[in-house]
C-alpha positions in Angstrom: 23.6 -43.7 -9.0 26.2 -46.1 -8.1 28.9 -44.5 -11.0 31.9 -44.4 -8.9 34.9 -46.3 -8.3 37.6 -46.1 -6.3 41.5 -47.0 -7.4 44.2 -46.2 -5.4 44.1 -42.5 -4.1 41.2 -41.5 -6.1 37.3 -42.1 -7.1 36.5 -42.2 -10.3 32.6 -41.2 -11.6 32.0 -42.8 -14.9 29.6 -40.4 -16.1 26.5 -41.7 -18.3 25.1 -39.7 -21.5 22.6 -38.0 -20.3 23.9 -37.7 -16.5 22.0 -35.4 -14.4 23.7 -32.2 -12.1 21.9 -33.9 -9.2 23.1 -37.4 -9.6 26.7 -35.9 -10.2 26.7 -33.7 -7.0 25.6 -36.8 -5.2 28.4 -38.7 -6.2 30.7 -35.8 -5.6 29.6 -35.7 -2.0 29.9 -39.3 -1.9 33.4 -38.9 -2.6 34.3 -35.8 -0.3 33.1 -38.0 2.6 35.3 -40.7 1.4 39.2 -40.3 2.1 40.6 -40.3 -1.1 42.5 -37.3 -2.0 41.1 -37.2 -5.6 38.2 -37.5 -8.0 38.6 -38.2 -12.0 35.5 -38.0 -13.8 35.0 -40.2 -17.0 33.5 -38.2 -19.6 33.9 -40.4 -22.5 30.2 -41.3 -23.0 29.5 -37.8 -23.0 29.3 -36.3 -26.5 26.6 -33.6 -26.0 26.6 -31.1 -23.0 24.1 -28.1 -22.0 24.5 -25.0 -19.7 23.3 -27.1 -17.0 26.1 -29.5 -17.6 28.7 -27.1 -17.6 27.6 -25.8 -14.7 27.3 -29.3 -13.0 31.5 -29.5 -13.9 32.1 -26.5 -12.6 30.3 -26.8 -9.4 32.2 -30.2 -9.1 35.3 -28.5 -9.5 34.4 -25.5 -6.7 33.2 -28.2 -4.3 36.5 -30.3 -4.7 38.5 -26.9 -4.7 37.0 -25.9 -1.5 37.6 -29.2 0.4 41.2 -29.5 -0.6 40.2 -32.6 -3.2 41.8 -32.7 -6.9 39.6 -32.9 -9.6 40.3 -34.2 -13.1 38.1 -34.5 -16.4 39.0 -36.8 -18.7 37.8 -38.8 -22.3 36.5 -35.5 -23.1 34.7 -35.7 -26.8 35.4 -32.9 -29.6 31.9 -31.3 -29.0 32.4 -31.1 -25.3 35.9 -30.0 -25.5 34.7 -27.1 -28.2 32.3 -25.9 -25.7 35.0 -26.0 -22.9 37.2 -23.6 -24.8 34.6 -21.4 -26.0 33.8 -20.7 -22.5 37.6 -20.5 -21.2 36.4 -23.5 -18.8 39.7 -25.0 -20.5 41.7 -22.8 -18.4 39.3 -23.7 -15.1 39.0 -27.2 -15.3 41.9 -29.5 -15.3 41.4 -32.2 -17.9 43.3 -35.4 -19.4 43.3 -37.5 -22.2 42.4 -40.8 -20.5 42.3 -42.4 -17.0 46.0 -43.2 -16.4 46.9 -39.8 -17.5 44.0 -38.3 -15.0 45.3 -40.7 -12.1 49.1 -39.4 -12.3 47.7 -35.7 -12.3 46.1 -36.5 -9.4 49.1 -37.8 -7.7 
């Protein structure tokens, strides 16, 4: 998929519209195999998400959490933000407005 890039002590994954759960999990596995301490996921291109996409976000969180890596989702569009609120995932997932804030949150 090749959507990830490394900056300071974090990996950034730029999710494209229509991303697949498998593709995201492949990128997360690459991150977990690296020495980076945090993962920032850029969701600016995601204007719509369905249940499988929400599941992929939760799986990403769980994978990172169980491996001691912090994950922050940023650039969340209004529709996706509403879904996160409706499903209460906004209380589970760490979010940020932009890349700079996400990287600061990771530390």
